N, C-alpha and C positions, 0 to 999 in steps of 0.2 A: 500181174502180181509177181513180186520178187519172192522167189522161193529159197529156202536154205540149201546150201550146197553141202553134200556129204563129203566127209574128209577120209583120207586114207586110214584104214583100220575098220571102217564100217563094212560089215559083211555084204551088204547090198552091192557095193562096188565090185565085188569079186564074182558076181553071178552073170552068166550069159543072159542077154535080153531077148525077149520074144519079138517076132515080127509084128509090125503094125498091121492089124487085120483089115482096116477099112480106111479109105481116104475121104476127104472133104466132109468130115463130121464135126459138129460143134465141140465135142470134147477134144478132138485132135487140134482144132484151131485154137482153143483155149490153152492147151498144153504148149503149143508153139509160141503163142503170145507170152506166156509166162517164162518160157526159156529165153526168148529175146530180151524181155525186161530184165531177167536175172543176169544174163551175160553182159548186157550194157551197164547195169548197175555196178558191176565189179570190174569193168574194163577188160573183159576176156576177149579172146579171138575165136573161141569155139566153146561149145557146151554139148554134152551128150545127155539124153534123158535119164540114164541111170545116175548121173551126178546129182539129180534132184529127187532121186528115189523112185523114178518111174522106169520100170523094167521093159522098155520098148526100144526097138531098133530105129532110133531117131536122133540125128545130130544136126546142130546148126553151127555155122562158122562164117567168117568173113569180116572184113574191115577195110577201110580206106587207109587209116594210119593207126598204129598201135603204140601206146606209151610203153607197154610191156615188151614189145619187140620193135624198137624204133627203126631198125635197119631192114625190116622185112618188107617185101613188095606187097602191094594191096592184093587182097583175095576177095573175089566176089561174094557178096552175102548170099548164103545158100542154106536152104532147108533140105536135108537129104534123108529120105526114109527108106528103110530096108536096103542099105547100101551093100554093094559087092565091090571089093577092091581086087585089082589085078596088077601086080608089078609089071612094069615095062622094062625089061632088061634086068640085070642083076647088080647094078651099081648101088652100093649103099654109101650114104654120107652121114657122118656124125655131126650133130649140132646140139646146142643147148636148148632144153625144153623146161618149161614150168607147167604147172597145172593148178586149176582152181581147187582141186581136191587134195593137193599137196602144197598148201600155201607156204610161201617164204623160201621155197627150195628150188633148185635147178639141178639138172643132170645132163650129161653128154649122152645122147641117144642115137643109135644107128637107125636110119630109115631108108627105104627105097627112094632114090632121087626122082625117078619117073614112075608115074602111076596112071592107070585107067580106073576111073570109078564110075559106077552105074547105080542108079537108084531111082527114087520117085520124088516128086514135089508133093505138097499137101493135097493136090487135086488128082493125083495118080498119073500125071504126065511123066514120061521118062526123062531123066537127067543122065547124060553120059558125057564125061569130059576126060581128056588126056591132059595131065598136069605135071609140073615138075617143081623142084625147089621147095620153098616154104609152103606153097599151096599144098603140095603132095604131103609134106610133113604134117600139116594141120589135119588133113583128112585122115591120115593114118593114126594120129594121136587120138582124135575123137572117136574113130571107129573101134580102136582098141577098147574103149570103155564099154562098147556093146558086147564084147567078149570077156569082160571081167578082168581086163589087163590095164594096169596103171604103168606109166612110163618108167618108174624105178625098176620094174620087173625086166625091162629091156636094156638097162645099163650094163655094159660089159665090164667097166672098171669103176668100182665104187669110190675110188679116190677122186672121181669126176662127178660126185654127187654131194650136195651139201646146201647149206643155207646161202641164199643169194648174196647177202651182205658180207659173208665171209669169203665166198668164192670170188666175188667181184668188188673187192674193197676199193680198187682204183676207179670203179664206176664204168667199166666197159659194158656192163648190162645194168639196167635199173633193178633195184631190189624188188622182189615180189611183194605184193601187198597181202 
């Protein structure tokens, strides 16, 4: 089932999410199915449970090709529950981000280039990966939602935040939908 996506300004997006208490349950599998359906319906590369009003520490992400980020390398489709992120090194990279909860806008956001993330799949099996680049950026972006953080809160220079069609009039990035 495709669920409505909360938009910036909704107070639910600013609350920290609670840990998922149990794995391999029918309600958890239904929630994941709804999240996948919702993310695919809007062409997203990731979605956090709080974005659909569910205050649980659950994110999904991944794609082979993204129209929203045409130059991004593929990211494996992942369901990550109760994630823990550990930066590897201190190198930060700035790049443009958008968000399904902040439609039509993009901002230049600093993120750790290299990251170790750990969490669980829907059945409680451990997932642990060391990643870099766009994969690391997507994980950090989605996991920020679990702590009530939206990407505009991380922008250092607000002159690098605006509507996609105004920022990228030459078409260097596709406008957000």
